[in-house]
C-alpha positions as CSV (number, residue, x, y, z in Angstrom):
1,Q,1.0,-13.7,-9.3
2,R,1.2,-13.4,-5.8
3,S,4.2,-16.9,-5.7
4,T,6.4,-15.1,-7.7
5,L,8.4,-12.7,-4.9
6,E,7.0,-14.8,-2.3
7,K,10.0,-17.4,-3.6
8,E,12.4,-14.8,-3.7
9,N,15.6,-15.4,-1.6
10,I,14.5,-11.3,-0.2
11,S,18.2,-11.5,1.6
12,G,19.5,-11.9,-2.2
13,N,20.0,-9.1,-5.0
14,S,18.0,-10.6,-7.8
15,H,15.4,-7.7,-7.5
16,L,18.1,-4.7,-7.6
17,M,19.7,-6.5,-10.2
18,M,16.7,-6.5,-12.4
19,L,16.7,-2.4,-11.9
20,K,20.0,-1.8,-12.6
21,S,19.4,-3.5,-15.9
22,D,17.0,-1.4,-16.8
23,C,18.6,2.1,-15.3
24,L,21.5,1.2,-17.3
25,V,19.6,1.1,-20.4
26,K,17.4,4.2,-19.6
27,A,20.8,6.0,-18.9
28,E,22.2,5.2,-22.0
29,K,18.9,6.6,-23.7
30,E,18.6,10.0,-21.9
31,P,21.7,10.9,-20.6
32,I,20.6,13.6,-19.0
33,L,18.5,11.5,-16.2
34,S,22.0,9.5,-16.1
35,S,23.3,11.5,-12.8
36,F,19.8,10.6,-11.4
37,L,20.0,7.0,-12.0
38,Y,23.4,6.3,-11.4
39,A,22.4,7.9,-7.6
40,S,19.4,7.1,-7.1
41,V,20.0,2.9,-8.3
42,L,23.3,2.0,-10.0
43,S,25.3,3.1,-6.6
44,H,23.6,1.0,-4.6
45,D,24.8,-2.9,-3.3
46,C,20.8,-3.2,-2.4
47,L,17.3,-2.6,-3.0
48,E,16.9,-0.8,0.6
49,R,19.5,1.4,0.5
50,A,18.5,2.7,-3.3
51,L,15.0,2.7,-1.5
52,S,16.0,5.1,1.1
53,F,18.4,7.2,-0.8
54,V,14.6,7.4,-3.0
55,L,12.9,8.4,-0.2
56,A,15.0,10.5,1.9
57,N,15.7,12.8,-0.7
58,R,11.9,13.1,-1.7
59,L,11.0,13.8,1.9
60,E,13.8,15.5,2.8
61,D,12.8,19.6,4.0
62,P,14.9,21.9,6.6
63,T,13.8,20.1,9.7
64,L,14.7,16.5,8.4
65,L,18.0,16.5,5.7
66,A,18.6,14.0,3.1
67,T,21.5,12.5,5.0
68,Q,19.6,12.3,8.1
69,L,16.7,10.7,6.9
70,I,19.2,8.0,5.0
71,D,20.6,6.7,8.0
72,I,17.3,6.3,9.6
73,F,15.9,4.9,6.8
74,N,18.5,2.5,6.1
75,D,18.8,1.2,10.1
76,V,14.7,0.4,10.0
77,M,14.9,-1.3,6.5
78,M,18.5,-3.5,7.0
79,N,17.1,-4.9,10.2
80,D,13.4,-5.3,9.1
81,V,12.6,-8.7,7.5
82,D,8.9,-8.1,7.6
83,I,10.4,-4.6,5.4
84,R,12.3,-6.4,2.9
85,R,9.8,-8.9,2.3
86,S,6.9,-6.1,1.7
87,I,8.8,-3.4,-0.5
88,R,9.3,-6.5,-2.9
89,L,5.4,-7.8,-2.7
90,D,4.6,-3.9,-3.6
91,A,6.3,-3.4,-6.0
92,Q,5.0,-6.5,-7.6
93,A,1.5,-5.2,-7.0
94,F,2.2,-2.3,-8.6
95,K,4.0,-4.1,-12.1
96,G,1.3,-6.7,-12.1
97,R,-1.8,-4.5,-11.3
98,D,-0.8,-1.2,-12.7
99,P,-1.0,-0.7,-17.1
100,S,0.9,1.8,-17.0
101,C,3.6,0.7,-14.6
102,A,5.3,-1.2,-17.2
103,Q,8.7,-1.9,-14.6
104,Y,10.0,-1.9,-11.5
105,S,12.0,0.8,-11.9
106,W,9.0,3.2,-12.8
107,A,7.8,2.2,-9.3
108,L,10.5,2.9,-7.3
109,L,12.0,5.9,-9.2
110,Y,8.2,7.8,-9.8
111,L,5.6,6.3,-8.2
112,K,4.3,8.6,-5.6
113,G,2.0,5.6,-4.1
114,Y,4.6,3.5,-3.8
115,H,6.8,5.9,-2.5
116,S,3.9,6.9,0.3
117,L,3.4,3.5,0.8
118,Q,7.0,2.8,1.7
119,S,7.6,5.5,3.5
120,Y,4.6,4.6,5.7
121,R,6.4,1.4,6.8
122,I,9.3,3.0,7.8
123,A,7.1,5.4,10.0
124,H,5.3,2.7,11.3
125,V,8.4,0.5,12.6
126,L,9.4,3.8,14.3
127,W,5.7,4.2,16.0
128,N,5.8,0.9,17.2
129,Q,9.7,1.7,18.5
130,G,8.4,4.5,20.7
131,R,9.9,7.0,18.1
132,K,6.2,8.6,17.9
133,V,7.6,11.9,17.8
134,L,10.0,11.5,14.6
135,A,7.3,8.9,13.3
136,L,4.6,11.5,13.5
137,A,7.1,14.3,11.6
138,L,7.4,11.5,9.1
139,Q,3.6,11.6,9.0
140,S,3.3,15.1,8.4
141,R,6.4,15.2,5.8
142,I,4.1,12.2,3.9
143,S,1.1,14.4,3.2
144,E,3.0,17.1,2.5
145,V,4.9,15.7,-0.2
146,F,2.4,12.8,-1.3
147,A,-1.0,14.1,-0.6
148,V,-1.5,10.8,1.3
149,D,-2.1,10.7,5.1
150,I,-1.2,7.3,6.8
151,H,-1.7,7.4,10.7
152,P,1.8,5.4,11.4
153,A,0.2,3.5,13.8
154,A,-2.4,1.8,11.1
155,K,-1.8,-1.7,10.0
156,I,-1.3,-2.9,6.6
157,G,-0.1,-6.1,4.7
158,E,1.6,-6.5,1.9
159,G,1.6,-6.6,-1.6
160,I,-0.6,-3.6,-1.6
161,L,-1.2,-0.9,-5.2
162,L,-2.1,2.5,-3.6
163,D,-3.4,3.5,-7.0
164,H,-2.3,7.3,-8.1
165,G,-2.9,7.4,-4.3
166,T,-3.6,11.2,-3.9
167,G,-6.1,12.2,-1.6
168,L,-6.0,8.3,0.5
169,V,-6.3,8.5,3.9
170,I,-6.2,5.8,6.0
171,G,-6.9,6.7,10.2
172,E,-4.8,5.4,13.3
173,T,-6.7,2.4,14.1
174,A,-7.4,1.0,10.7
175,V,-5.8,-2.5,9.2
176,V,-5.6,-3.4,5.5
177,G,-4.9,-6.5,4.7
178,N,-2.6,-8.3,2.9
179,W,-3.2,-8.3,-1.6
180,V,-5.9,-5.0,-1.1
181,S,-5.5,-2.4,-3.9
182,L,-7.0,1.0,-3.0
183,M,-7.6,3.7,-6.1
184,Q,-7.3,7.6,-5.2
185,G,-9.0,9.6,-2.5
186,V,-10.2,6.4,-0.5
187,T,-10.7,7.5,3.1
188,L,-10.8,4.6,5.7
189,G,-11.9,6.9,9.1
190,G,-13.3,7.3,12.0
191,T,-16.9,8.4,13.3
192,G,-17.3,10.8,16.6
193,K,-14.5,12.1,18.6
194,E,-13.8,8.8,20.9
195,H,-10.8,7.1,21.1
196,G,-10.0,3.4,21.0
197,D,-11.1,1.4,18.2
198,R,-12.5,3.7,16.0
199,H,-11.5,2.7,12.0
200,P,-11.9,-0.1,9.4
201,K,-10.6,-3.4,8.8
202,I,-10.3,-4.3,5.4
203,G,-9.9,-8.6,4.4
204,Q,-7.5,-9.5,2.3
205,G,-7.3,-9.2,-1.4
206,A,-9.9,-6.3,-1.1
207,L,-10.7,-3.6,-3.9
208,L,-11.5,0.1,-2.7
209,G,-13.1,2.3,-6.0
210,A,-11.7,6.2,-6.5
211,G,-13.6,8.2,-4.1
212,A,-15.0,5.3,-1.3
213,T,-15.7,6.6,2.2
214,I,-15.8,3.9,4.3
215,L,-16.5,4.9,8.2
216,G,-16.0,3.8,12.2
217,N,-15.4,0.1,13.2
218,I,-16.4,-1.7,10.8
219,T,-15.3,-4.7,8.3
220,V,-15.0,-4.9,4.7
221,G,-14.9,-8.6,4.0
222,E,-11.7,-10.2,1.9
223,G,-12.0,-10.5,-1.8
224,A,-15.0,-7.8,-1.2
225,M,-15.7,-4.5,-3.6
226,I,-16.3,-1.1,-2.9
227,A,-17.2,0.7,-6.3
228,A,-16.0,4.2,-6.4
229,G,-17.1,6.8,-5.1
230,S,-19.4,4.6,-1.9
231,L,-20.0,5.7,1.3
232,V,-19.3,2.7,3.1
233,L,-21.2,2.7,7.2
234,K,-22.0,-0.8,7.8
235,H,-20.3,-4.2,7.4
236,V,-20.0,-5.6,4.2
237,P,-19.7,-9.5,3.2
238,P,-16.8,-10.7,2.0
239,H,-16.7,-11.1,-2.5
240,S,-19.6,-9.4,-2.1
241,M,-19.6,-5.8,-3.9
242,A,-21.4,-2.9,-2.4
243,V,-22.3,0.4,-4.4
244,G,-23.7,3.7,-3.4
245,N,-25.1,6.5,-0.5
246,P,-25.1,5.2,2.0
247,A,-23.8,1.4,0.4
248,K,-25.6,-1.3,-0.4
249,V,-24.5,-5.0,-1.6
250,V,-25.7,-5.5,-4.9
251,G,-23.9,-8.2,-6.3
252,Y,-21.1,-10.9,-5.7
253,T,-17.4,-10.8,-7.2
254,E,-15.5,-13.8,-9.7
255,K,-14.0,-16.2,-6.9
256,E,-10.5,-14.5,-7.9
257,D,-9.9,-11.3,-5.4
258,P,-10.2,-8.6,-7.8
259,S,-7.7,-6.5,-6.5
260,L,-5.6,-9.1,-8.0
261,T,-8.4,-8.3,-11.2
262,M,-9.1,-4.7,-10.5
263,K,-12.2,-5.5,-12.2
264,H,-14.8,-2.9,-11.0
265,D,-18.5,-4.9,-11.2
266,A,-20.4,-7.8,-9.9
267,R,-20.4,-11.2,-12.0
268,R,-22.7,-12.6,-9.8
269,D,-26.4,-12.4,-8.9
270,Y,-26.5,-11.2,-5.4
271,F,-30.5,-13.0,-5.1
272,E,-28.6,-16.4,-5.8
273,H,-25.4,-16.7,-3.8
274,V,-25.5,-15.7,-0.1
275,A,-22.1,-14.4,1.9
276,G,-20.3,-16.8,3.7
277,S,-20.0,-15.7,7.4
278,F,-17.4,-13.3,8.4
279,P,-15.7,-16.1,10.7
280,D,-15.4,-19.0,8.5
281,S,-13.4,-16.3,5.4
282,R,-10.2,-18.0,4.4
283,S,-8.1,-15.0,6.6
284,N,-10.1,-16.0,9.7
285,G,-10.1,-12.8,10.8
286,E,-5.8,-12.1,10.3
287,F,-6.2,-9.6,7.6
288,Y,-2.3,-8.4,8.2
289,R,0.6,-11.1,8.8
290,Y,3.0,-9.6,10.9
């Protein structure tokens, strides 16, 4: 699942051609949507411009006009190679891990988890460019429209799935590794009111179940699975399953990352397998690529 789009030349339009072919079929079947499909996908010469149009028209308000947002989004995405790669790898994650997302066009056109994630990526670039007021304005609008609140300073890798997205909160100093899957209602929050590094670090390939709350500057190891509704206050070893309130490690996951299989269970007995130490994990602490 990781290799298909990694090998794709991100400057090419193969992904866009698939989207256009799909949208042409949809326009024929649903003529009432033909204008929408033309404006959103068929009229554009690259995926980045199509995505800019879709996001701008979702996020516009009397202060942030769609035409202004399109210019801002195009400028960011056309000049940032990391975002250009990430929007494709994220689309692959949605199609590959969410059974209800049968086609890439569904993610681009309709899934607010995908929309909110790509909107965050733009805000993150703006934040790093020193345009913090605009980044915060986007964060506010993203939260209002999509019910997803991701601080633009947070660091999120690629190949990410935000399934449903509703109620997701990711704090300022949180780090989310590559290939992570997050279900609805997940909170990566801080404790207390101190400044500085105060939010969780999620290793690559982890799966965070619906309503999971992870608080403080703690580490969820790569390939770990946090069960739905769990409250995590301590470090979670790699490839383990944590359950409960407060969460405790109850088992170990399969070798394949749970974020890819989307299996919410443990397969190895906790008492027969000891977790590897954090420094020896595959990511070596490098949770996020860029």
